[in-house]
C-alpha positions in Angstrom: 107.1 -9.2 283.7 106.9 -5.9 281.5 104.1 -3.4 281.3 104.5 -0.7 278.7 102.4 2.7 278.9 102.2 4.9 276.0 101.4 8.5 275.8 101.5 11.3 273.5 98.6 10.4 270.7 96.4 12.3 269.2 95.4 14.4 266.2 97.8 16.9 264.2 97.7 18.6 260.6 100.0 17.8 257.8 103.6 19.0 258.5 103.0 19.0 261.9 104.7 17.2 265.0 104.1 15.2 267.5 106.2 13.4 270.6 104.9 9.6 271.7 106.6 8.5 275.4 106.4 5.0 276.3 107.2 4.3 279.9 108.2 1.1 280.7 107.6 -0.6 284.4 108.0 -4.3 286.2 110.7 -6.1 285.3 112.9 -3.0 283.5 115.9 -4.4 284.4 116.5 -7.3 282.2 114.6 -4.9 279.0 116.9 -5.0 275.8 115.8 -3.6 272.2 112.5 -1.5 272.6 110.7 0.8 269.5 108.0 1.0 267.9 105.5 -0.1 265.4 102.2 0.9 263.5 99.4 -0.6 262.2 97.1 1.5 259.7 93.7 -0.2 258.5 93.9 -2.7 256.2 97.5 -2.3 256.4 100.6 -5.0 257.8 102.2 -3.9 261.4 105.4 -2.8 260.1 108.2 -1.4 261.6 108.5 2.3 262.8 111.9 2.3 264.5 114.0 0.2 267.2 116.5 1.2 269.3 119.2 -1.0 271.3 120.5 -0.5 274.7 123.7 1.3 273.2 121.6 3.7 271.1 122.1 1.8 268.0 118.7 2.4 265.7 116.7 1.2 262.7 113.6 2.8 261.1 111.4 2.1 258.8 111.8 3.7 255.1 109.1 5.6 255.1 110.2 7.1 258.3 113.5 7.9 257.2 114.6 11.5 257.9 110.9 12.5 259.7 111.2 10.1 262.8 113.4 10.4 265.4 113.9 7.5 268.0 115.5 8.1 271.6 115.5 6.1 274.9 116.3 7.1 278.4 117.9 3.9 280.4 118.4 5.0 283.7 114.1 6.2 283.3 113.7 2.9 280.9 111.3 5.0 278.7 111.5 5.2 274.7 110.3 8.3 272.8 109.6 9.3 269.1 109.4 12.4 267.8 107.6 12.5 264.5 108.1 15.5 262.2 107.0 16.5 258.9 103.7 14.4 259.3 101.7 12.8 256.9 98.2 11.8 256.2 99.7 8.3 255.7 101.5 8.3 259.0 98.0 7.4 260.6 97.7 4.3 262.5 97.3 2.6 265.5 101.3 3.4 267.4 102.4 0.4 269.2 105.3 0.3 272.2 107.2 -2.3 272.1 110.0 -3.7 274.1 112.2 -7.1 274.5 114.2 -8.8 276.6 117.3 -11.2 275.3 119.7 -13.3 277.4 122.3 -12.8 274.4 122.8 -11.8 271.3 119.9 -12.0 268.8 118.5 -14.5 271.9 115.0 -12.7 272.8 113.5 -14.6 275.2 110.4 -12.3 275.7 108.5 -9.3 273.9 106.0 -7.0 275.4 103.6 -4.8 273.6 101.9 -1.3 274.7 97.9 -0.9 274.3 98.6 1.3 271.4 98.2 4.8 270.4 96.4 6.8 268.1 97.9 9.2 265.6 95.8 10.6 263.4 97.2 13.5 261.0 94.5 14.9 259.2 93.3 19.0 258.0 
């Protein structure tokens, strides 16, 4: 079992920056992908960014060029550096991690409790 704990959410002004962190604990040796999803009121949950153990990344179109995902495999912590924040980025951000036994063979997924990011002047 894996537990995910997010930190770093809060209120920021448009154009500002925020850094989210998510620390995994439990059976962390088996974790493969980690990342972030977000969900705004009235909208579907959408991909923000994913990162593989080797450092390959995948970003949602709406955040490309503004957000950067990274991970520390020793600490099993994933980060999301958010820059040039817009009101449209306001959402609950959820940390994600999965376990796999081979390529594209996910066997479990885990979610954090979510952290609120509000971008407003």
